[in-house]
C-alpha positions in Angstrom: 70.1 13.8 47.3 67.0 11.7 47.0 65.0 14.8 46.2 67.3 15.9 43.4 67.2 12.4 41.8 63.5 12.3 42.0 63.1 15.7 40.3 65.6 14.8 37.6 63.8 11.5 36.7 60.5 13.4 36.5 61.9 16.0 34.3 63.4 13.5 31.9 60.0 11.5 31.6 58.0 14.6 30.9 60.5 15.9 28.4 60.5 12.4 26.6 56.7 12.6 26.5 56.6 16.0 25.0 59.2 15.2 22.3 57.2 12.0 21.2 53.9 14.0 21.1 55.5 16.8 19.0 56.7 14.3 16.5 53.3 12.8 16.1 54.5 9.4 16.7 51.5 8.6 18.8 48.4 8.2 16.7 46.3 7.8 19.7 46.3 9.3 23.2 49.0 8.3 25.6 48.6 7.7 29.3 51.4 8.6 31.6 51.4 7.4 35.3 53.9 8.5 37.7 54.2 6.5 41.0 56.5 7.4 43.8 57.1 4.7 46.4 58.6 5.3 49.8 59.7 2.2 51.5 60.6 3.5 55.1 61.8 0.1 56.2 64.7 0.2 53.9 65.1 3.9 53.4 65.0 3.6 49.7 62.8 5.4 47.1 61.6 4.2 43.7 60.0 6.0 40.9 57.8 4.2 38.3 57.1 5.9 34.9 54.5 4.0 32.9 53.6 4.8 29.2 50.5 3.1 27.7 49.2 3.5 24.1 45.5 3.2 24.0 43.5 2.7 20.9 39.6 3.0 20.7 37.9 -0.4 20.7 36.1 0.8 17.3 36.9 2.4 14.1 35.2 5.7 13.3 33.8 6.1 9.8 34.5 9.6 8.7 33.0 9.1 5.2 30.2 11.6 4.3 28.4 9.3 1.9 25.0 7.8 2.8 24.8 4.1 2.7 23.6 2.6 -0.6 22.0 -0.5 0.7 19.3 -2.0 -1.6 17.7 -4.2 0.9 15.8 -4.3 4.2 17.0 -6.5 6.9 14.5 -7.8 9.3 15.4 -9.3 12.8 13.4 -12.2 14.2 14.8 -12.8 17.8 14.1 -16.2 19.6 13.7 -16.5 23.3 15.6 -18.8 25.8 19.2 -19.3 26.6 21.4 -20.8 23.9 18.9 -20.1 21.2 20.0 -18.3 17.8 18.7 -15.3 16.1 17.5 -15.3 12.5 18.3 -12.5 10.1 16.4 -12.4 6.7 17.1 -9.8 3.9 14.4 -8.7 1.7 15.0 -6.6 -1.6 13.2 -3.2 -1.5 11.5 -4.0 -4.7 9.5 -6.8 -3.0 9.2 -5.2 0.5 5.7 -3.9 0.9 4.7 -2.9 4.5 1.1 -2.3 3.4 0.0 -4.8 0.8 -2.9 -3.8 -1.4 -5.9 -5.9 -0.8 -6.8 -8.5 -3.6 -9.5 -7.3 -6.0 -12.2 -10.0 -5.7 -13.7 -9.1 -9.2 -12.6 -11.1 -12.1 -12.0 -9.2 -15.5 -12.9 -6.0 -13.7 -12.2 -3.6 -16.7 -13.6 -6.0 -19.4 -10.2 -6.3 -21.0 -9.6 -10.1 -20.9 -8.8 -11.6 -24.4 -8.6 -8.2 -25.8 -12.2 -7.2 -24.7 -14.6 -9.6 -23.4 -17.5 -10.1 -20.7 -16.9 -13.4 -18.9 -17.2 -14.2 -16.2 -19.8 -11.3 -16.1 -23.3 -12.4 -17.1 -25.3 -9.8 -19.3 -29.0 -9.7 -19.5 -31.3 -7.6 -21.4 -35.1 -8.4 -21.2 -37.6 -5.9 -22.5 -41.2 -7.3 -22.2 -39.7 -10.5 -20.8 -38.0 -11.2 -24.2 -34.3 -11.7 -24.2 -32.6 -10.2 -27.1 -35.0 -7.6 -28.2 -33.5 -4.3 -29.6 -35.4 -2.3 -26.8 -32.6 -3.1 -24.3 -29.0 -3.9 -24.6 -26.2 -5.0 -22.2 -22.7 -5.6 -23.5 -19.4 -4.3 -24.4 -18.7 -0.8 -25.6 -15.7 1.3 -26.6 -13.8 3.1 -25.3 -13.7 2.6 -21.6 -12.5 5.0 -18.9 -8.8 5.2 -19.8 -8.9 1.8 -21.3 -10.2 0.2 -24.6 -13.4 -1.3 -23.4 -16.3 -0.9 -20.8 -19.7 -2.2 -20.5 -23.0 -0.4 -21.6 -26.5 -0.8 -20.4 -29.2 0.7 -22.6 -33.0 1.0 -22.8 -34.7 2.8 -25.6 -38.1 4.6 -25.5 -40.8 2.3 -24.6 -44.7 2.5 -24.4 -46.0 3.3 -21.0 -48.3 0.1 -21.3 -45.2 -2.3 -21.6 -43.6 -4.3 -18.8 -40.7 -2.5 -17.4 -37.6 -3.7 -19.3 -34.2 -4.0 -17.7 -30.6 -4.5 -18.6 -28.0 -5.7 -16.2 -24.6 -7.4 -15.6 -23.7 -9.6 -12.7 -20.9 -11.6 -11.3 -20.6 -14.0 -8.4 -17.9 -12.6 -6.2 -16.3 -14.7 -3.4 -17.5 -12.7 -0.4 -18.7 -13.5 3.2 -21.8 -12.2 5.0 -21.2 -9.6 7.7 -17.7 -8.6 6.5 -17.1 -5.1 5.6 -16.0 -4.7 1.8 -14.7 -1.9 -0.2 -16.8 -1.4 -3.4 -15.9 0.8 -6.3 -16.6 1.4 -10.0 -16.4 4.1 -12.7 -19.8 5.2 -14.1 -20.9 7.5 -16.8 -24.4 8.7 -17.6 -24.6 8.9 -21.5 -28.4 9.2 -22.0 -31.3 10.5 -20.0 -34.6 11.1 -21.6 -38.1 11.7 -20.0 -41.4 10.5 -21.0 -42.3 13.8 -22.5 -44.1 14.9 -19.4 -40.9 15.6 -17.3 -40.9 12.1 -15.8 -37.6 10.3 -15.7 -38.6 6.7 -15.1 -35.2 4.9 -15.5 -33.6 3.6 -12.4 -30.0 2.7 -12.0 -29.0 0.4 -9.0 -26.1 -1.8 -7.8 -26.0 -4.2 -5.1 -23.5 -6.8 -3.5 -24.5 -9.7 -1.3 -28.1 -8.6 -1.2 -27.1 -5.1 0.1 -28.0 -2.1 -2.0 -24.9 0.0 -2.8 -26.3 2.8 -5.0 -29.7 3.7 -6.6 -31.1 6.7 -8.4 -33.2 7.9 -11.3 -31.3 9.0 -14.1 -32.3 12.6 -15.0 -29.0 14.0 -16.5 -26.0 13.0 -18.3 -22.4 13.1 -17.0 -18.9 11.9 -17.8 -17.2 9.1 -15.8 -17.1 9.3 -12.0 -15.7 7.0 -9.6 -18.2 5.8 -6.9 -16.7 4.3 -3.9 -18.0 3.2 -0.5 -18.0 0.4 2.2 -20.7 -2.2 2.4 -21.6 -5.1 4.7 -23.3 -7.7 2.6 -26.0 -10.0 4.3 -25.7 -12.9 1.8 -23.3 -14.1 -0.8 -25.5 -12.9 -3.7 -23.5 -11.8 -6.8 -22.4 -8.1 -7.6 -25.3 -6.9 -9.7 -25.6 -3.7 -11.7 -29.0 -3.0 -13.2 -30.8 -0.4 -15.4 -34.7 -0.6 -15.4 -37.2 1.8 -17.0 -40.6 2.1 -15.6 -42.2 4.8 -17.9 -41.8 5.7 -21.6 -38.3 6.8 -20.9 -34.8 6.1 -22.1 -31.5 5.9 -20.4 -27.9 4.6 -21.0 -25.0 4.1 -18.6 -21.4 2.8 -19.1 -19.3 1.1 -16.4 -15.8 0.3 -16.1 -13.0 -0.8 -13.7 -15.0 -2.7 -10.9 -13.2 -3.2 -7.5 -14.4 -5.3 -4.5 -12.0 -6.1 -1.6 -12.1 -6.6 2.2 -11.9 -3.2 3.8 
C-alpha cells in the first residue's frame, strides 16, 4: 500500500512539472527535489516535493550594439581598510596618453603679428659694418608651407675683405647636459664659387655651445627638414649663421624651428 502511494505521488509531481514546463510559464530553470523519509520508529513514510524557481543574479545584455561612451574613466584606488576609491572621467577630446613636448622656441615660424622676427635677433655684418648691402638677415616670403620664413644672404665679396656673416639667434630656456630634440626646415637657394671652384660659404647651427650642423654650401636644394638630438654644454642661445671666407656667394632660407626635451 505504501509503495503504491509513493509511486502515485511521484507520478503526479513529475506530471505537474512537465505540464508547467510545456506551457512556458517558468522563465527560468526549475529545480525539483524529491525526498523520501522512512521513520522506522513510527512505521510511517513521508514524501517531500520541492519546486524552486531560480533566477540568475545578473541580467544578460543581448544587444549587438557597441558601447558609445565618449569618455575614459580612470580608477585611482586607495589602500587601507575603510578607505574610498576615486573615479574620474576625462572626455576623449582631452585625453592624451602621450603629450607632445612643448616647443621651447618662440615664434618658430616667424608668423607672429602677421610676420615678424622678435624674439629672434638678426645680425648682418660684412666687413664689420652692420647694415651693409653685402649681407642680409631678415624675413622672406613665402615660407615652407607658411607665409613667412627667414633668409640669410651674402653676396659676392673681394677675397681681401674680412669674412662677412649673417645670422639669427634666440635665447632658448635649456639646461646643460640634458638631451634635446632640435629640428628646422632649410632650403639652399644660392651657391656660387669664387670662380676657381672654391665654395667658401659655411652654414652652421648650434645650441648651448654644441654644434648641430655645419657644411660648405656647394649646391642648391629645396626645403629639407633636419632633425637630431643634441646635448648642450652651456645655456648659450640657438644660433644659425652663414659666413663666407672667399669671393663667394650663398643664400639660405629657414623655417619651423623646434627645440624640446627628448
